[in-house]
MARRO-874621 format. One record per residue (C-alpha): z, y, x; residue in three letters. Coordinates in steps of 0.1 Angstrom, whole numbers, plus 2048, in hexadecimal, padded with zeros to 3 digits. Example, Ala and Ser with C-alpha at 12.3 -4.5 7.8 and 13.67 -1.06 7.14 Angstrom:
REC; Z; Y; X; residuo
REC; 84E; 7D3; 87B; Ala
REC; 847; 7F5; 889; Ser
***
This chain:
REC; Z; Y; X; residuo
REC; B94; D39; B95; Met
REC; B7A; D4F; BA6; Ile
REC; B5C; D3F; BB6; Ile
REC; B52; D57; BD2; Asp
REC; B2D; D55; BDA; Leu
REC; B28; D78; BE8; Arg
REC; B25; D6B; C0C; Ser
REC; B30; D50; C24; Asp
REC; B45; D6C; C35; Thr
REC; B5F; D65; C1B; Val
REC; B69; D44; C2A; Thr
REC; B8D; D3E; C34; Leu
REC; B96; D2E; C55; Pro
REC; B9B; D09; C54; Ser
REC; BBD; CF9; C5A; Pro
REC; BB2; CEE; C7D; Ala
REC; BA7; D12; C85; Met
REC; BCA; D20; C7B; Arg
REC; BDB; D06; C90; Glu
REC; BC5; D0E; CAE; Ala
REC; BCB; D33; CAA; Met
REC; BF1; D2D; CA9; Tyr
REC; BEF; D19; CC8; Arg
REC; BD5; D2D; CDC; Ala
REC; BDA; D33; D00; Glu
REC; BD2; D58; D07; Val
REC; BCE; D71; D22; Gly
REC; BBF; D94; D27; Asp
REC; B99; D90; D20; Asp
REC; B8F; DB2; D2E; Val
REC; B9A; DA3; D4F; Tyr
REC; B88; D82; D47; Gly
REC; BA9; D71; D45; Glu
REC; BAA; D62; D22; Asp
REC; BA4; D3D; D26; Pro
REC; B9D; D37; D01; Thr
REC; B82; D52; D00; Ile
REC; B73; D45; D21; Asn
REC; B71; D22; D12; Arg
REC; B61; D2F; CF2; Leu
REC; B47; D42; D06; Gln
REC; B3F; D23; D1B; Glu
REC; B3D; D0D; CFC; Leu
REC; B25; D26; CEB; Ala
REC; B0E; D28; D0A; Ala
REC; B0E; D02; D0B; Glu
REC; B06; CFD; CE7; Arg
REC; AE9; D16; CE8; Thr
REC; ADB; D0B; D08; Gly
REC; ADF; D2E; D17; Lys
REC; AF0; D38; D39; Glu
REC; B0C; D4D; D2C; Ala
REC; B1C; D5A; D0D; Ala
REC; B32; D77; D01; Leu
REC; B4C; D78; CE5; Phe
REC; B49; D98; CD0; Val
REC; B5D; DA2; CB0; Pro
REC; B40; DA4; C99; Thr
REC; B1C; D9B; C95; Gly
REC; B12; DBF; C92; Thr
REC; B22; DC6; CB3; Met
REC; B10; DA8; CC2; Gly
REC; AEF; DB3; CB7; Asn
REC; AF4; DD6; CC1; Thr
REC; B01; DCE; CE4; Ala
REC; AE3; DB6; CE8; Ser
REC; AC9; DD1; CDE; Val
REC; ADA; DEB; CF5; Leu
REC; AD9; DD3; D11; Ala
REC; AB4; DCC; D0D; His
REC; AA6; DED; D04; Ala
REC; AAD; E0F; D14; Gly
REC; AAB; E32; D06; Arg
REC; A88; E39; CF9; Gly
REC; A7E; E15; CFA; Glu
REC; A73; E07; CD8; Ala
REC; A81; DE8; CC6; Val
REC; A69; DD7; CAF; Met
REC; A7B; DC9; C90; Ile
REC; A74; DBD; C6D; Gly
REC; A79; DD4; C50; Asp
REC; A90; DBA; C3E; Gln
REC; AA5; DB1; C5C; Ser
REC; ACB; DB4; C5D; His
REC; AC9; DC9; C7D; Ile
REC; AB3; DE3; C6D; Tyr
REC; AC3; DE5; C4B; Arg
REC; AE7; DDE; C4F; Tyr
REC; AF3; DE7; C72; Glu
REC; AF2; E0D; C6F; Val
REC; AD4; E12; C87; Gly
REC; AEC; E0B; CA4; Gly
REC; AD0; E07; CBE; Ala
REC; AC0; E28; CB5; Ser
REC; AE0; E3B; CAF; Thr
REC; AF2; E30; CCE; Leu
REC; AD6; E25; CE5; Gly
REC; ABB; E3C; CDD; Gly
REC; AA2; E20; CD6; Ser
REC; A89; E26; CBA; Pro
REC; A83; E0A; CA2; Met
REC; A5E; DFE; C9C; Tyr
REC; A60; DEF; C7A; Val
REC; A4A; DD1; C70; Ile
REC; A48; DC3; C4C; Pro
REC; A5B; DA3; C48; Thr
REC; A49; D88; C33; Asp
REC; A5E; D76; C18; Glu
REC; A66; D59; C30; Asn
REC; A75; D70; C4B; Gly
REC; A57; D6E; C62; Met
REC; A46; D8C; C74; Leu
REC; A21; D90; C76; Asp
REC; A16; D88; C98; Leu
REC; 9F7; DA0; C96; His
REC; A0D; DBC; C8C; Lys
REC; A25; DB5; CA9; Ile
REC; A08; DB4; CC3; Glu
REC; 9F7; DD3; CB6; Thr
REC; A18; DE5; CB5; Gly
REC; A24; DDD; CD8; Ile
REC; A21; DFB; CF0; Ser
REC; A21; DF5; D16; Asp
REC; A2A; E19; D1D; Gly
REC; A07; E23; D28; Ser
REC; A03; E39; D09; Asp
REC; A1A; E58; D0E; Glu
REC; A1C; E5C; CE9; His
REC; A2D; E3B; CE2; Ala
REC; A4E; E2D; CEB; Ala
REC; A4A; E0E; D01; Pro
REC; A55; DEF; CF0; Thr
REC; A73; DDE; D00; Ala
REC; A7F; DC5; CE6; Leu
REC; A75; DB0; CC7; Leu
REC; A91; DA6; CB0; Cys
REC; A8E; D87; C99; Ile
REC; AA6; D78; C7F; Glu
REC; AAF; D54; C79; Asn
REC; AB9; D4B; C5E; Thr
REC; AAC; D6A; C4C; His
REC; AC7; D79; C36; Asn
REC; AB2; D8F; C1E; Arg
REC; A97; D75; C1B; Cys
REC; AAF; D5D; C0C; Gly
REC; ABB; D49; C2A; Gly
REC; A98; D3F; C34; Thr
REC; A92; D2F; C57; Val
REC; A7B; D36; C73; Leu
REC; A70; D16; C82; Asn
REC; A6A; D0C; CA7; Leu
REC; A45; D14; CA4; Glu
REC; A4B; D36; C95; Gln
REC; A65; D40; CAF; Ile
REC; A4F; D34; CCB; Ala
REC; A32; D49; CBD; Ala
REC; A47; D68; CBA; Leu
REC; A58; D64; CDC; Ala
REC; A3A; D5B; CF0; Glu
REC; A26; D79; CE1; Leu
REC; A41; D90; CE9; Ala
REC; A48; D83; D0D; Gln
REC; A22; D83; D15; Ala
REC; A26; DA9; D11; His
REC; A47; DAB; D26; Asn
REC; A5B; DB0; D06; Val
REC; A7D; D9F; D03; Lys
REC; A87; D8D; CE3; Val
REC; AA9; D8E; CD2; His
REC; AB1; D77; CB6; Met
REC; ACA; D82; C9B; Asp
REC; AD7; D5E; C96; Gly
REC; AF5; D66; C80; Ala
REC; AEF; D45; C6D; Arg
REC; ADB; D33; C89; Ile
REC; AEF; D13; C84; Phe
REC; AE4; D13; C5F; Asn
REC; AC0; D15; C6C; Ala
REC; AC5; CF9; C84; Ala
REC; AD5; CE3; C69; Thr
REC; AB8; CEA; C51; Ala
REC; A9E; CE1; C6C; Leu
REC; AB1; CC3; C7A; Gly
REC; AAF; CD1; C9E; Val
REC; AC9; CDC; CB7; Pro
REC; AD0; D01; CB8; Val
REC; AC6; D01; CDD; Ser
REC; AA3; CF9; CD3; Ala
REC; AA1; D17; CBB; Leu
REC; AAD; D30; CD4; Val
REC; A9C; D21; CF2; Gln
REC; A80; D3B; CF4; Lys
REC; A93; D5B; CEB; Val
REC; AA4; D70; D05; Asp
REC; AC4; D75; CF2; Ser
REC; AD5; D6C; CD1; Met
REC; AF3; D75; CBD; Met
REC; B03; D5C; CA5; Phe
REC; B22; D61; C8E; Cys
REC; B40; D4B; C8E; Leu
REC; B4D; D5B; C6E; Ser
REC; B32; D51; C56; Lys
REC; B2A; D2D; C4F; Gly
REC; B3E; D21; C6D; Leu
REC; B5D; D2F; C5B; Ser
REC; B70; D40; C76; Ala
REC; B83; D5F; C6B; Pro
REC; B73; D77; C84; Val
REC; B5B; D78; CA2; Gly
REC; B37; D73; CAD; Ser
REC; B26; D68; CCD; Met
REC; B0A; D76; CE3; Val
REC; AF7; D5E; CF9; Val
REC; ADD; D62; D13; Gly
REC; AD7; D63; D38; Ser
REC; AF4; D6C; D50; Arg
REC; AE2; D8D; D59; Glu
REC; ADF; D95; D35; Phe
REC; B03; D8D; D2B; Ile
REC; B0F; DA2; D48; His
REC; AFC; DC0; D38; Lys
REC; B08; DB7; D15; Ala
REC; B2C; DB6; D21; His
REC; B28; DDA; D2C; Arg
REC; B1A; DE3; D0B; Met
REC; B37; DD2; CF9; Arg
REC; B4E; DE8; D0C; Lys
REC; B39; E06; D03; Leu
REC; B3D; DFC; CDE; Leu
REC; B63; DF7; CE1; Gly
REC; B62; DD2; CE0; Gly
REC; B78; DCA; CFD; Gly
REC; B95; DB5; CF1; Met
REC; BB6; DAA; D01; Arg
REC; BC6; D89; CF6; Gln
REC; BAA; D81; CDE; Ala
REC; BAC; D5C; CE5; Gly
REC; BC0; D5B; CC5; Val
REC; BA0; D60; CB1; Ile
REC; B89; D4F; CCA; Ala
REC; B9C; D30; CC4; Ala
REC; B8F; D2E; CA1; Ala
REC; B6C; D32; CAF; Gly
REC; B70; D13; CC3; Ile
REC; B7A; CFF; CA5; Val
REC; B5C; D0E; C93; Ala
REC; B43; D01; CAD; Leu
REC; B54; CDF; CB0; Glu
REC; B5C; CD7; C8C; Gln
REC; B4A; CED; C74; Met
REC; B24; CEA; C7E; Val
REC; B1E; CC7; C70; Asp
REC; B2D; CD0; C4F; Arg
REC; B13; CEC; C48; Leu
REC; AFC; CD2; C37; Val
REC; B17; CD2; C1B; Glu
REC; B10; CF7; C15; Asp
REC; AEB; CF1; C15; His
REC; AEE; CD5; BFB; Glu
REC; B05; CEC; BE5; His
REC; AEC; D08; BE7; Cys
REC; AD0; CF0; BDB; Lys
REC; AE7; CE5; BBF; Gln
REC; AEC; D09; BB6; Leu
REC; AC8; D12; BB7; Ala
REC; ABD; CF5; BA2; Tyr
REC; AD8; CFD; B89; Gly
REC; ACD; D21; B87; Leu
REC; AA9; D16; B81; Ala
REC; AB4; D04; B62; Asp
REC; ABC; D25; B52; Tyr
REC; A9C; D36; B44; Pro
REC; AA9; D59; B4A; Gln
REC; AAB; D52; B70; Ile
REC; A8D; D59; B87; Glu
REC; A92; D43; BA6; Ile
REC; A7C; D2F; BBE; Asp
REC; A91; D10; BC7; Val
REC; A78; D05; BE2; Glu
REC; A82; D24; BF7; Arg
REC; AA6; D1A; BF8; Val
REC; AAB; D09; C19; Val
REC; ACD; D12; C26; Thr
REC; AEB; D21; C15; Asn
REC; ADC; D41; C05; Ile
REC; ACB; D44; BE4; Val
REC; ABA; D63; BD6; Asn
REC; AB1; D65; BB2; Phe
REC; AAD; D7F; B96; Ser
REC; AB4; D80; B71; Val
REC; A9A; D87; B56; Arg
REC; AA0; D98; B34; Asn
REC; A92; D8D; B12; Ala
REC; A72; D9E; B1A; Gln
REC; A6F; D89; B3B; Gln
REC; A74; DA8; B50; Gln
REC; A8A; DA8; B6E; Arg
REC; AAB; DBA; B69; Leu
REC; AAE; DDD; B78; Thr
REC; AC7; DE3; B94; His
REC; ADF; DF2; B7C; Glu
REC; ADC; DD4; B62; Glu
REC; ADF; DBD; B81; Thr
REC; B01; DCD; B89; Leu
REC; B0C; DC8; B65; Gln
REC; B02; DA3; B66; Phe
REC; B16; D9F; B87; Leu
REC; B34; DAF; B77; Ala
REC; B31; D97; B5A; Lys
REC; B2E; D79; B71; Ala
REC; B4E; D86; B83; Gln
REC; B60; D86; B61; Glu
REC; B57; D62; B5E; His
REC; B63; D59; B81; Gly
REC; B44; D5D; B97; Val
REC; B40; D76; BB3; Leu
REC; B1C; D7D; BC0; Met
REC; B0A; D99; BD0; Gly
REC; AEB; DAE; BCC; Thr
REC; ACF; DB4; BE6; Met
REC; AC1; DD0; BD1; Gly
REC; AA1; DD1; BBC; Glu
REC; AB1; DB8; BA2; Gly
REC; AB6; D9D; BBD; Thr
REC; AD7; D8B; BBD; Ile
REC; AE4; D77; BD9; Arg
REC; AFB; D59; BD9; Ala
REC; B08; D48; BF8; Val
REC; B19; D26; BFC; Thr
REC; B33; D1F; C16; His
REC; B51; D0C; C22; Tyr
REC; B6B; D09; C07; Gly
REC; B53; D02; BEA; Leu
REC; B50; CE0; BDA; Ala
REC; B36; CD1; BC3; Thr
REC; B4C; CD8; BA6; Glu
REC; B4E; CFC; BB0; Asp
REC; B29; D00; BAE; Ile
REC; B29; CF2; B8B; Gln
REC; B44; D0A; B81; Thr
REC; B30; D27; B8F; Ala
REC; B12; D1B; B7B; Leu
REC; B27; D1B; B5C; His
REC; B34; D3E; B63; Gly
REC; B11; D4C; B69; Ile
REC; B05; D3C; B48; Arg
REC; B21; D4D; B36; Arg
REC; B18; D6F; B45; Ala
REC; AF4; D6A; B39; Leu
REC; B00; D62; B16; Ile
REC; B17; D81; B16; Asp
REC; AFB; D97; B20; Met
REC; AE4; D87; B06; Gln
REC; ACA; D7F; B1F; Leu
***
């Protein structure tokens, strides 16, 4: 049996989702006539405390549509150098919208330096600098190992940006994981941001889809940007039905993923070849590296060899580059699966004589 820890995107829809998809009432969403999509959008707005919501096929499209709705051609987008939008979304805002990205270093916990933000904001009075239109933040933070921005951090970032008339968009692909870790409602985490995207297809386990939320005026603009990006769908209530189940049934169980991730982290820490900080594991993502007999971190090529060995022993994981390995817990995994994965990782370490 393969234990797939590459991502929470590998989740399969629950039986309740499959049933809901089969029975979904549908219509033409481009005409606004799909009742299931309309219900999902209303539910997403309600859960996040925002005025309106928009169903999009992917998180990347949701983020891109949001940035395009906020920032015009020649207006700068401030963003962390480790953010998903910057590193994994093909530079959509710059490529399609002509918005240059002003890049700020991301600290190991996913936070952006307030001083660097303030000194980097341009109000347009300097003809040499693109005026700043938008600040993008991420919660939980993917490359930082699923770290969480708390209420105080979000408030500090949002209040600073908005004091300079800069909008704030949150890439909240795993925002429900953040809320679960902090023990607060999602609406509290997004109260001070102007817009937010979250994924239905990661920890919430729907087969496809993401949501964009914000004011009615913003969603009207984002709707147009979705059309520009080719995201207008017809009888898509078939997939939106799974999103409704995700929001109604799959949020509370995220605590299980976090518990399994801690179990995995503490198990990895028992292996002397593994370099890991278990205290930084707070949601469903764990980053770690492997050391050789000389206590040196494996190179990227050696890390790929280790991952191949782990796969031979039934464990799939991914690499974040520079010798960092990522494992993600999710729906469909049980406590015994984590133990099986730890056993497979141990066998891979032995095979490589580490």
